[in-house]
C-alpha positions, 0 to 999 in steps of 0.5 A: 610342920616346918621348924627351919625355913631357908629363903634365898633373897637378893632384893629382887621382886622375885625374891621378895615374893619368896620372902613374903611366902616364907614369912607367912609359913614361918609365922604359921609354923612358929619356925626359924626363918633363915634368909641368905643372900648369895654373892655369885662368884661363878659363871658370868659373874666370874668372867665380869670380875676377871676382865673388868676394872670394877670390883663386881663381887664387892658391889654385889656383896654390898647390894646383898648386905643392904638387902639383908639389912632391910629384911632384918629391919623390916622383920625385927619388930615382928614375933619371928626368929630371923637369921640373915647371912651372906654366902659366896659361890654358886647359888644352887650349891650354896643353897644346898650347903646352907639347907644341909648345914641348918637342917632346914625343913623347907627352902623357898625360892622365887620364880624368875621369868627367864627366857629360854636362852637365859635358862639355857645359858645360866640354868635354873637354880631350882632345877639344879638343887632338886637332885641334892636338896634334903628337904621340901622346896617351894618355888614362890610365884605371884 
């Protein structure tokens, strides 16, 4: 059914739920699993980078790389074809670009419990990508 599955992962509990479900589906379908981490260089992250003395993007990149290394290590011994990569930019755009580039059949995202103000200010990644995504979307939740 699915040949290529893309999951966005950042090490958070929400993305872990998405990864767990993506792994299970990849096993059932014998699909390639593409795990991407996105360094957000837009919105509040861009503002923090611009006004602070701390390399916010560099710190976030290190955190994402460490999370993806952990995924590779944990899934490496299992009979799965797993590919990890780091992207930079707006998360919704990078997920869509990655899905198109890979020819993904399914994208899996974790559901976050953002409050109404956070959703209004930051937006919902899932809602943003619905218009452009060329494949199925699974929003994973516990």
